[in-house]
Jmol script that loads the backbone (N, CA, C; Angstrom):
load data "model"
ATOM      1  N   PRO A   1      48.384  19.499  31.073  1.00  0.00           N
ATOM      2  CA  PRO A   1      47.611  20.001  29.937  1.00  0.00           C
ATOM      3  C   PRO A   1      46.414  19.105  29.635  1.00  0.00           C
ATOM      4  N   ASP A   2      45.479  19.638  28.881  1.00  0.00           N
ATOM      5  CA  ASP A   2      44.343  18.835  28.451  1.00  0.00           C
ATOM      6  C   ASP A   2      44.808  17.853  27.368  1.00  0.00           C
ATOM      7  N   LEU A   3      43.967  16.909  27.025  1.00  0.00           N
ATOM      8  CA  LEU A   3      44.348  15.857  26.083  1.00  0.00           C
ATOM      9  C   LEU A   3      44.760  16.426  24.730  1.00  0.00           C
ATOM     10  N   ARG A   4      44.004  17.381  24.220  1.00  0.00           N
ATOM     11  CA  ARG A   4      44.318  17.954  22.900  1.00  0.00           C
ATOM     12  C   ARG A   4      45.698  18.610  22.901  1.00  0.00           C
ATOM     13  N   SER A   5      45.984  19.406  23.929  1.00  0.00           N
ATOM     14  CA  SER A   5      47.298  20.060  24.031  1.00  0.00           C
ATOM     15  C   SER A   5      48.401  19.020  24.163  1.00  0.00           C
ATOM     16  N   TYR A   6      48.141  17.999  24.963  1.00  0.00           N
ATOM     17  CA  TYR A   6      49.143  16.952  25.140  1.00  0.00           C
ATOM     18  C   TYR A   6      49.432  16.251  23.815  1.00  0.00           C
ATOM     19  N   MET A   7      48.393  15.990  23.037  1.00  0.00           N
ATOM     20  CA  MET A   7      48.585  15.318  21.749  1.00  0.00           C
ATOM     21  C   MET A   7      49.488  16.145  20.832  1.00  0.00           C
ATOM     22  N   VAL A   8      49.303  17.461  20.820  1.00  0.00           N
ATOM     23  CA  VAL A   8      50.137  18.342  19.995  1.00  0.00           C
ATOM     24  C   VAL A   8      51.583  18.295  20.484  1.00  0.00           C
ATOM     25  N   LEU A   9      51.769  18.429  21.796  1.00  0.00           N
ATOM     26  CA  LEU A   9      53.123  18.391  22.364  1.00  0.00           C
ATOM     27  C   LEU A   9      53.776  17.025  22.161  1.00  0.00           C
ATOM     28  N   ASN A  10      52.988  15.975  22.302  1.00  0.00           N
ATOM     29  CA  ASN A  10      53.477  14.616  22.106  1.00  0.00           C
ATOM     30  C   ASN A  10      54.002  14.442  20.679  1.00  0.00           C
ATOM     31  N   GLU A  11      53.233  14.926  19.715  1.00  0.00           N
ATOM     32  CA  GLU A  11      53.660  14.807  18.320  1.00  0.00           C
ATOM     33  C   GLU A  11      54.954  15.582  18.076  1.00  0.00           C
ATOM     34  N   LYS A  12      55.041  16.786  18.618  1.00  0.00           N
ATOM     35  CA  LYS A  12      56.255  17.591  18.439  1.00  0.00           C
ATOM     36  C   LYS A  12      57.464  16.905  19.077  1.00  0.00           C
ATOM     37  N   PHE A  13      57.269  16.350  20.262  1.00  0.00           N
ATOM     38  CA  PHE A  13      58.358  15.647  20.941  1.00  0.00           C
ATOM     39  C   PHE A  13      58.878  14.500  20.073  1.00  0.00           C
ATOM     40  N   HIS A  14      57.952  13.686  19.586  1.00  0.00           N
ATOM     41  CA  HIS A  14      58.353  12.544  18.771  1.00  0.00           C
ATOM     42  C   HIS A  14      58.998  12.987  17.461  1.00  0.00           C
ATOM     43  N   GLN A  15      58.493  14.050  16.858  1.00  0.00           N
ATOM     44  CA  GLN A  15      59.111  14.563  15.630  1.00  0.00           C
ATOM     45  C   GLN A  15      60.563  14.957  15.885  1.00  0.00           C
ATOM     46  N   MET A  16      60.820  15.602  17.008  1.00  0.00           N
ATOM     47  CA  MET A  16      62.191  16.007  17.328  1.00  0.00           C
ATOM     48  C   MET A  16      63.092  14.786  17.495  1.00  0.00           C
ATOM     49  N   ILE A  17      62.578  13.747  18.128  1.00  0.00           N
ATOM     50  CA  ILE A  17      63.360  12.520  18.301  1.00  0.00           C
ATOM     51  C   ILE A  17      63.682  11.918  16.930  1.00  0.00           C
ATOM     52  N   TYR A  18      62.669  11.792  16.081  1.00  0.00           N
ATOM     53  CA  TYR A  18      62.878  11.209  14.756  1.00  0.00           C
ATOM     54  C   TYR A  18      63.862  12.051  13.951  1.00  0.00           C
ATOM     55  N   HIS A  19      63.689  13.363  13.999  1.00  0.00           N
ATOM     56  CA  HIS A  19      64.563  14.268  13.252  1.00  0.00           C
ATOM     57  C   HIS A  19      66.005  14.167  13.754  1.00  0.00           C
ATOM     58  N   GLY A  20      66.156  13.971  15.050  1.00  0.00           N
ATOM     59  CA  GLY A  20      67.483  13.874  15.652  1.00  0.00           C
ATOM     60  C   GLY A  20      68.271  12.658  15.212  1.00  0.00           C
ATOM     61  N   ALA A  21      67.587  11.692  14.608  1.00  0.00           N
ATOM     62  CA  ALA A  21      68.278  10.497  14.111  1.00  0.00           C
ATOM     63  C   ALA A  21      69.080  10.802  12.845  1.00  0.00           C
ATOM     64  N   HIS A  22      68.816  11.948  12.234  1.00  0.00           N
ATOM     65  CA  HIS A  22      69.525  12.373  11.017  1.00  0.00           C
ATOM     66  C   HIS A  22      69.424  11.333   9.900  1.00  0.00           C
ATOM     67  N   ASN A  23      68.240  10.737   9.793  1.00  0.00           N
ATOM     68  CA  ASN A  23      67.981   9.752   8.746  1.00  0.00           C
ATOM     69  C   ASN A  23      66.598  10.069   8.176  1.00  0.00           C
ATOM     70  N   PRO A  24      66.530  10.881   7.102  1.00  0.00           N
ATOM     71  CA  PRO A  24      65.239  11.329   6.577  1.00  0.00           C
ATOM     72  C   PRO A  24      64.298  10.196   6.164  1.00  0.00           C
ATOM     73  N   VAL A  25      64.833   9.117   5.637  1.00  0.00           N
ATOM     74  CA  VAL A  25      63.986   7.993   5.228  1.00  0.00           C
ATOM     75  C   VAL A  25      63.356   7.349   6.459  1.00  0.00           C
ATOM     76  N   LEU A  26      64.170   7.080   7.465  1.00  0.00           N
ATOM     77  CA  LEU A  26      63.655   6.509   8.708  1.00  0.00           C
ATOM     78  C   LEU A  26      62.665   7.466   9.367  1.00  0.00           C
ATOM     79  N   GLU A  27      62.999   8.748   9.378  1.00  0.00           N
ATOM     80  CA  GLU A  27      62.120   9.758   9.978  1.00  0.00           C
ATOM     81  C   GLU A  27      60.737   9.726   9.328  1.00  0.00           C
ATOM     82  N   GLU A  28      60.688   9.694   8.016  1.00  0.00           N
ATOM     83  CA  GLU A  28      59.409   9.668   7.301  1.00  0.00           C
ATOM     84  C   GLU A  28      58.648   8.380   7.575  1.00  0.00           C
ATOM     85  N   LEU A  29      59.325   7.257   7.539  1.00  0.00           N
ATOM     86  CA  LEU A  29      58.691   5.966   7.773  1.00  0.00           C
ATOM     87  C   LEU A  29      58.095   5.882   9.179  1.00  0.00           C
ATOM     88  N   VAL A  30      58.882   6.243  10.168  1.00  0.00           N
ATOM     89  CA  VAL A  30      58.416   6.171  11.555  1.00  0.00           C
ATOM     90  C   VAL A  30      57.266   7.142  11.784  1.00  0.00           C
ATOM     91  N   PHE A  31      57.354   8.330  11.197  1.00  0.00           N
ATOM     92  CA  PHE A  31      56.287   9.303  11.407  1.00  0.00           C
ATOM     93  C   PHE A  31      54.988   8.859  10.731  1.00  0.00           C
ATOM     94  N   GLN A  32      55.075   8.145   9.614  1.00  0.00           N
ATOM     95  CA  GLN A  32      53.868   7.598   8.983  1.00  0.00           C
ATOM     96  C   GLN A  32      53.171   6.619   9.924  1.00  0.00           C
ATOM     97  N   VAL A  33      53.944   5.762  10.554  1.00  0.00           N
ATOM     98  CA  VAL A  33      53.370   4.816  11.518  1.00  0.00           C
ATOM     99  C   VAL A  33      52.785   5.580  12.703  1.00  0.00           C
ATOM    100  N   TYR A  34      53.521   6.562  13.190  1.00  0.00           N
ATOM    101  CA  TYR A  34      53.056   7.383  14.315  1.00  0.00           C
ATOM    102  C   TYR A  34      51.690   7.986  13.995  1.00  0.00           C
ATOM    103  N   ARG A  35      51.548   8.545  12.803  1.00  0.00           N
ATOM    104  CA  ARG A  35      50.282   9.162  12.391  1.00  0.00           C
ATOM    105  C   ARG A  35      49.161   8.133  12.293  1.00  0.00           C
ATOM    106  N   ARG A  36      49.474   6.945  11.828  1.00  0.00           N
ATOM    107  CA  ARG A  36      48.437   5.921  11.663  1.00  0.00           C
ATOM    108  C   ARG A  36      47.831   5.485  12.987  1.00  0.00           C
ATOM    109  N   VAL A  37      48.610   5.469  14.035  1.00  0.00           N
ATOM    110  CA  VAL A  37      48.072   5.030  15.329  1.00  0.00           C
ATOM    111  C   VAL A  37      47.574   6.198  16.177  1.00  0.00           C
ATOM    112  N   ALA A  38      47.582   7.405  15.617  1.00  0.00           N
ATOM    113  CA  ALA A  38      47.183   8.596  16.380  1.00  0.00           C
ATOM    114  C   ALA A  38      45.770   8.484  16.942  1.00  0.00           C
ATOM    115  N   ARG A  39      44.838   7.967  16.162  1.00  0.00           N
ATOM    116  CA  ARG A  39      43.452   7.894  16.649  1.00  0.00           C
ATOM    117  C   ARG A  39      43.343   6.964  17.857  1.00  0.00           C
ATOM    118  N   TYR A  40      44.131   5.896  17.871  1.00  0.00           N
ATOM    119  CA  TYR A  40      44.105   4.975  19.007  1.00  0.00           C
ATOM    120  C   TYR A  40      44.801   5.587  20.218  1.00  0.00           C
ATOM    121  N   ARG A  41      45.821   6.389  19.943  1.00  0.00           N
ATOM    122  CA  ARG A  41      46.577   7.027  21.018  1.00  0.00           C
ATOM    123  C   ARG A  41      45.654   7.886  21.885  1.00  0.00           C
ATOM    124  N   ARG A  42      44.710   8.579  21.244  1.00  0.00           N
ATOM    125  CA  ARG A  42      43.772   9.413  22.003  1.00  0.00           C
ATOM    126  C   ARG A  42      43.031   8.583  23.049  1.00  0.00           C
ATOM    127  N   PHE A  43      42.607   7.402  22.655  1.00  0.00           N
ATOM    128  CA  PHE A  43      41.861   6.549  23.575  1.00  0.00           C
ATOM    129  C   PHE A  43      42.753   6.011  24.689  1.00  0.00           C
ATOM    130  N   THR A  44      43.944   5.563  24.339  1.00  0.00           N
ATOM    131  CA  THR A  44      44.811   4.975  25.360  1.00  0.00           C
ATOM    132  C   THR A  44      45.313   6.025  26.341  1.00  0.00           C
ATOM    133  N   LEU A  45      45.508   7.259  25.880  1.00  0.00           N
ATOM    134  CA  LEU A  45      45.963   8.313  26.791  1.00  0.00           C
ATOM    135  C   LEU A  45      44.880   8.728  27.774  1.00  0.00           C
ATOM    136  N   ARG A  46      43.629   8.426  27.445  1.00  0.00           N
ATOM    137  CA  ARG A  46      42.531   8.752  28.360  1.00  0.00           C
ATOM    138  C   ARG A  46      42.482   7.802  29.561  1.00  0.00           C
ATOM    139  N   ALA A  47      43.161   6.674  29.447  1.00  0.00           N
ATOM    140  CA  ALA A  47      43.183   5.717  30.555  1.00  0.00           C
ATOM    141  C   ALA A  47      43.755   6.398  31.790  1.00  0.00           C
ATOM    142  N   HIS A  48      43.283   6.000  32.938  1.00  0.00           N
ATOM    143  CA  HIS A  48      43.661   6.628  34.202  1.00  0.00           C
ATOM    144  C   HIS A  48      45.171   6.753  34.358  1.00  0.00           C
ATOM    145  N   GLY A  49      45.642   7.981  34.423  1.00  0.00           N
ATOM    146  CA  GLY A  49      47.041   8.247  34.696  1.00  0.00           C
ATOM    147  C   GLY A  49      47.986   8.049  33.527  1.00  0.00           C
ATOM    148  N   ARG A  50      47.477   7.609  32.384  1.00  0.00           N
ATOM    149  CA  ARG A  50      48.373   7.284  31.272  1.00  0.00           C
ATOM    150  C   ARG A  50      49.069   8.508  30.690  1.00  0.00           C
ATOM    151  N   MET A  51      48.359   9.624  30.587  1.00  0.00           N
ATOM    152  CA  MET A  51      48.968  10.828  30.035  1.00  0.00           C
ATOM    153  C   MET A  51      50.118  11.296  30.927  1.00  0.00           C
ATOM    154  N   LYS A  52      49.907  11.239  32.228  1.00  0.00           N
ATOM    155  CA  LYS A  52      50.945  11.639  33.180  1.00  0.00           C
ATOM    156  C   LYS A  52      52.153  10.706  33.091  1.00  0.00           C
ATOM    157  N   GLU A  53      51.900   9.411  32.984  1.00  0.00           N
ATOM    158  CA  GLU A  53      52.993   8.438  32.865  1.00  0.00           C
ATOM    159  C   GLU A  53      53.763   8.637  31.564  1.00  0.00           C
ATOM    160  N   SER A  54      53.039   8.897  30.493  1.00  0.00           N
ATOM    161  CA  SER A  54      53.683   9.138  29.205  1.00  0.00           C
ATOM    162  C   SER A  54      54.592  10.362  29.284  1.00  0.00           C
ATOM    163  N   ALA A  55      54.126  11.408  29.952  1.00  0.00           N
ATOM    164  CA  ALA A  55      54.942  12.624  30.113  1.00  0.00           C
ATOM    165  C   ALA A  55      56.214  12.320  30.908  1.00  0.00           C
ATOM    166  N   LYS A  56      56.105  11.479  31.936  1.00  0.00           N
ATOM    167  CA  LYS A  56      57.293  11.085  32.711  1.00  0.00           C
ATOM    168  C   LYS A  56      58.287  10.321  31.836  1.00  0.00           C
ATOM    169  N   GLU A  57      57.762   9.451  30.986  1.00  0.00           N
ATOM    170  CA  GLU A  57      58.620   8.680  30.083  1.00  0.00           C
ATOM    171  C   GLU A  57      59.329   9.613  29.101  1.00  0.00           C
ATOM    172  N   HIS A  58      58.599  10.603  28.602  1.00  0.00           N
ATOM    173  CA  HIS A  58      59.211  11.593  27.705  1.00  0.00           C
ATOM    174  C   HIS A  58      60.297  12.377  28.432  1.00  0.00           C
ATOM    175  N   ARG A  59      60.011  12.762  29.652  1.00  0.00           N
ATOM    176  CA  ARG A  59      60.983  13.536  30.435  1.00  0.00           C
ATOM    177  C   ARG A  59      62.269  12.738  30.638  1.00  0.00           C
ATOM    178  N   ALA A  60      62.134  11.470  30.958  1.00  0.00           N
ATOM    179  CA  ALA A  60      63.319  10.621  31.160  1.00  0.00           C
ATOM    180  C   ALA A  60      64.145  10.538  29.878  1.00  0.00           C
ATOM    181  N   THR A  61      63.471  10.409  28.752  1.00  0.00           N
ATOM    182  CA  THR A  61      64.174  10.360  27.465  1.00  0.00           C
ATOM    183  C   THR A  61      64.870  11.679  27.183  1.00  0.00           C
ATOM    184  N   ALA A  62      64.143  12.781  27.341  1.00  0.00           N
ATOM    185  CA  ALA A  62      64.697  14.107  27.053  1.00  0.00           C
ATOM    186  C   ALA A  62      65.882  14.428  27.961  1.00  0.00           C
ATOM    187  N   GLU A  63      65.789  14.081  29.235  1.00  0.00           N
ATOM    188  CA  GLU A  63      66.892  14.353  30.161  1.00  0.00           C
ATOM    189  C   GLU A  63      68.139  13.557  29.780  1.00  0.00           C
ATOM    190  N   ALA A  64      67.948  12.317  29.356  1.00  0.00           N
ATOM    191  CA  ALA A  64      69.096  11.503  28.934  1.00  0.00           C
ATOM    192  C   ALA A  64      69.735  12.088  27.676  1.00  0.00           C
ATOM    193  N   ILE A  65      68.917  12.541  26.751  1.00  0.00           N
ATOM    194  CA  ILE A  65      69.447  13.174  25.535  1.00  0.00           C
ATOM    195  C   ILE A  65      70.211  14.432  25.904  1.00  0.00           C
ATOM    196  N   TYR A  66      69.637  15.240  26.780  1.00  0.00           N
ATOM    197  CA  TYR A  66      70.285  16.485  27.204  1.00  0.00           C
ATOM    198  C   TYR A  66      71.656  16.212  27.835  1.00  0.00           C
ATOM    199  N   ARG A  67      71.743  15.147  28.624  1.00  0.00           N
ATOM    200  CA  ARG A  67      73.015  14.775  29.264  1.00  0.00           C
ATOM    201  C   ARG A  67      73.996  14.141  28.281  1.00  0.00           C
ATOM    202  N   GLY A  68      73.517  13.810  27.097  1.00  0.00           N
ATOM    203  CA  GLY A  68      74.377  13.140  26.121  1.00  0.00           C
ATOM    204  C   GLY A  68      74.536  11.657  26.403  1.00  0.00           C
ATOM    205  N   ASP A  69      73.623  11.089  27.180  1.00  0.00           N
ATOM    206  CA  ASP A  69      73.677   9.678  27.558  1.00  0.00           C
ATOM    207  C   ASP A  69      72.826   8.862  26.580  1.00  0.00           C
ATOM    208  N   ALA A  70      73.430   8.493  25.461  1.00  0.00           N
ATOM    209  CA  ALA A  70      72.704   7.797  24.400  1.00  0.00           C
ATOM    210  C   ALA A  70      72.131   6.466  24.872  1.00  0.00           C
ATOM    211  N   ASP A  71      72.885   5.731  25.686  1.00  0.00           N
ATOM    212  CA  ASP A  71      72.412   4.432  26.158  1.00  0.00           C
ATOM    213  C   ASP A  71      71.166   4.586  27.030  1.00  0.00           C
ATOM    214  N   GLU A  72      71.191   5.548  27.931  1.00  0.00           N
ATOM    215  CA  GLU A  72      70.033   5.778  28.803  1.00  0.00           C
ATOM    216  C   GLU A  72      68.844   6.305  28.001  1.00  0.00           C
ATOM    217  N   ALA A  73      69.103   7.157  27.015  1.00  0.00           N
ATOM    218  CA  ALA A  73      68.022   7.666  26.155  1.00  0.00           C
ATOM    219  C   ALA A  73      67.366   6.514  25.396  1.00  0.00           C
ATOM    220  N   ARG A  74      68.191   5.617  24.881  1.00  0.00           N
ATOM    221  CA  ARG A  74      67.667   4.451  24.167  1.00  0.00           C
ATOM    222  C   ARG A  74      66.811   3.590  25.089  1.00  0.00           C
ATOM    223  N   LYS A  75      67.310   3.341  26.297  1.00  0.00           N
ATOM    224  CA  LYS A  75      66.556   2.526  27.259  1.00  0.00           C
ATOM    225  C   LYS A  75      65.226   3.187  27.620  1.00  0.00           C
ATOM    226  N   ALA A  76      65.259   4.494  27.847  1.00  0.00           N
ATOM    227  CA  ALA A  76      64.037   5.219  28.211  1.00  0.00           C
ATOM    228  C   ALA A  76      63.023   5.164  27.073  1.00  0.00           C
ATOM    229  N   MET A  77      63.494   5.340  25.845  1.00  0.00           N
ATOM    230  CA  MET A  77      62.583   5.311  24.704  1.00  0.00           C
ATOM    231  C   MET A  77      62.068   3.899  24.454  1.00  0.00           C
ATOM    232  N   GLU A  78      62.906   2.897  24.624  1.00  0.00           N
ATOM    233  CA  GLU A  78      62.448   1.513  24.464  1.00  0.00           C
ATOM    234  C   GLU A  78      61.368   1.183  25.491  1.00  0.00           C
ATOM    235  N   TYR A  79      61.564   1.644  26.724  1.00  0.00           N
ATOM    236  CA  TYR A  79      60.554   1.424  27.763  1.00  0.00           C
ATOM    237  C   TYR A  79      59.242   2.086  27.353  1.00  0.00           C
ATOM    238  N   HIS A  80      59.331   3.336  26.908  1.00  0.00           N
ATOM    239  CA  HIS A  80      58.149   4.090  26.482  1.00  0.00           C
ATOM    240  C   HIS A  80      57.431   3.357  25.346  1.00  0.00           C
ATOM    241  N   ILE A  81      58.176   2.893  24.372  1.00  0.00           N
ATOM    242  CA  ILE A  81      57.581   2.191  23.227  1.00  0.00           C
ATOM    243  C   ILE A  81      56.935   0.883  23.678  1.00  0.00           C
ATOM    244  N   ASP A  82      57.593   0.138  24.550  1.00  0.00           N
ATOM    245  CA  ASP A  82      57.030  -1.124  25.043  1.00  0.00           C
ATOM    246  C   ASP A  82      55.711  -0.897  25.777  1.00  0.00           C
ATOM    247  N   ILE A  83      55.677   0.107  26.636  1.00  0.00           N
ATOM    248  CA  ILE A  83      54.454   0.408  27.388  1.00  0.00           C
ATOM    249  C   ILE A  83      53.339   0.827  26.438  1.00  0.00           C
ATOM    250  N   ARG A  84      53.654   1.682  25.489  1.00  0.00           N
ATOM    251  CA  ARG A  84      52.652   2.147  24.524  1.00  0.00           C
ATOM    252  C   ARG A  84      52.149   0.980  23.677  1.00  0.00           C
ATOM    253  N   ARG A  85      53.041   0.080  23.304  1.00  0.00           N
ATOM    254  CA  ARG A  85      52.636  -1.093  22.522  1.00  0.00           C
ATOM    255  C   ARG A  85      51.626  -1.920  23.310  1.00  0.00           C
ATOM    256  N   LEU A  86      51.885  -2.102  24.597  1.00  0.00           N
ATOM    257  CA  LEU A  86      50.948  -2.846  25.445  1.00  0.00           C
ATOM    258  C   LEU A  86      49.622  -2.110  25.578  1.00  0.00           C
ATOM    259  N   ASP A  87      49.676  -0.784  25.703  1.00  0.00           N
ATOM    260  CA  ASP A  87      48.442   0.014  25.757  1.00  0.00           C
ATOM    261  C   ASP A  87      47.603  -0.218  24.506  1.00  0.00           C
ATOM    262  N   HIS A  88      48.257  -0.167  23.361  1.00  0.00           N
ATOM    263  CA  HIS A  88      47.539  -0.342  22.096  1.00  0.00           C
ATOM    264  C   HIS A  88      47.008  -1.765  21.963  1.00  0.00           C
ATOM    265  N   ALA A  89      47.784  -2.741  22.382  1.00  0.00           N
ATOM    266  CA  ALA A  89      47.324  -4.133  22.318  1.00  0.00           C
ATOM    267  C   ALA A  89      46.094  -4.326  23.202  1.00  0.00           C
ATOM    268  N   ASP A  90      46.109  -3.745  24.394  1.00  0.00           N
ATOM    269  CA  ASP A  90      44.949  -3.828  25.287  1.00  0.00           C
ATOM    270  C   ASP A  90      43.727  -3.176  24.652  1.00  0.00           C
ATOM    271  N   PHE A  91      43.943  -2.047  23.999  1.00  0.00           N
ATOM    272  CA  PHE A  91      42.835  -1.337  23.371  1.00  0.00           C
ATOM    273  C   PHE A  91      42.251  -2.152  22.216  1.00  0.00           C
ATOM    274  N   VAL A  92      43.098  -2.751  21.405  1.00  0.00           N
ATOM    275  CA  VAL A  92      42.624  -3.583  20.293  1.00  0.00           C
ATOM    276  C   VAL A  92      41.860  -4.791  20.832  1.00  0.00           C
ATOM    277  N   THR A  93      42.344  -5.385  21.909  1.00  0.00           N
ATOM    278  CA  THR A  93      41.637  -6.506  22.538  1.00  0.00           C
ATOM    279  C   THR A  93      40.256  -6.067  23.006  1.00  0.00           C
ATOM    280  N   PHE A  94      40.184  -4.896  23.620  1.00  0.00           N
ATOM    281  CA  PHE A  94      38.907  -4.343  24.078  1.00  0.00           C
ATOM    282  C   PHE A  94      37.949  -4.155  22.903  1.00  0.00           C
ATOM    283  N   LEU A  95      38.435  -3.570  21.812  1.00  0.00           N
ATOM    284  CA  LEU A  95      37.588  -3.350  20.636  1.00  0.00           C
ATOM    285  C   LEU A  95      37.128  -4.671  20.031  1.00  0.00           C
ATOM    286  N   THR A  96      37.996  -5.656  20.021  1.00  0.00           N
ATOM    287  CA  THR A  96      37.649  -6.970  19.480  1.00  0.00           C
ATOM    288  C   THR A  96      36.535  -7.600  20.304  1.00  0.00           C
ATOM    289  N   ARG A  97      36.642  -7.501  21.614  1.00  0.00           N
ATOM    290  CA  ARG A  97      35.594  -8.055  22.490  1.00  0.00           C
ATOM    291  C   ARG A  97      34.263  -7.349  22.264  1.00  0.00           C
ATOM    292  N   LEU A  98      34.305  -6.028  22.145  1.00  0.00           N
ATOM    293  CA  LEU A  98      33.070  -5.283  21.881  1.00  0.00           C
ATOM    294  C   LEU A  98      32.431  -5.730  20.576  1.00  0.00           C
ATOM    295  N   ASN A  99      33.246  -5.901  19.566  1.00  0.00           N
ATOM    296  CA  ASN A  99      32.751  -6.332  18.261  1.00  0.00           C
ATOM    297  C   ASN A  99      32.145  -7.728  18.348  1.00  0.00           C
ATOM    298  N   GLU A 100      32.821  -8.632  19.051  1.00  0.00           N
ATOM    299  CA  GLU A 100      32.308  -9.997  19.200  1.00  0.00           C
ATOM    300  C   GLU A 100      30.992 -10.007  19.961  1.00  0.00           C
ATOM    301  N   GLU A 101      30.903  -9.201  21.017  1.00  0.00           N
ATOM    302  CA  GLU A 101      29.666  -9.132  21.797  1.00  0.00           C
ATOM    303  C   GLU A 101      28.528  -8.556  20.967  1.00  0.00           C
ATOM    304  N   ALA A 102      28.832  -7.560  20.159  1.00  0.00           N
ATOM    305  CA  ALA A 102      27.805  -6.937  19.331  1.00  0.00           C
ATOM    306  C   ALA A 102      27.267  -7.911  18.287  1.00  0.00           C
ATOM    307  N   HIS A 103      28.129  -8.782  17.785  1.00  0.00           N
ATOM    308  CA  HIS A 103      27.707  -9.722  16.750  1.00  0.00           C
ATOM    309  C   HIS A 103      27.157 -11.030  17.314  1.00  0.00           C
ATOM    310  N   SER A 104      27.320 -11.267  18.605  1.00  0.00           N
ATOM    311  CA  SER A 104      26.800 -12.504  19.194  1.00  0.00           C
ATOM    312  C   SER A 104      25.410 -12.308  19.784  1.00  0.00           C
ATOM    313  N   SER A 105      24.965 -11.083  19.860  1.00  0.00           N
ATOM    314  CA  SER A 105      23.636 -10.804  20.443  1.00  0.00           C
ATOM    315  C   SER A 105      22.520 -11.037  19.467  1.00  0.00           C
TER     316      SER A 105
END
end "model"
wireframe off; spacefill off
backbone 0.3
color backbone group
């Protein structure tokens, strides 16, 4: 799918995961954070192959949930979160460098 379609599907996927925790307070808190980083997510997903890799990570999580393998689902989601965290950290570093270069000229 194109980036816009993927973003919609990505949000729905994550909402289902949060909802599946059966903890409305946690669901709301996590979704607030998810929404706050949405603008950065668009940029990181544009990186070469990142959208495809993210979809694979989602598939691994969904398949583990479908099988009822909670441990594997947790591992798959932790991997996905770790990779995304690194993507966002790289993006923030990139923005910081751009800002520093703009102000040093």
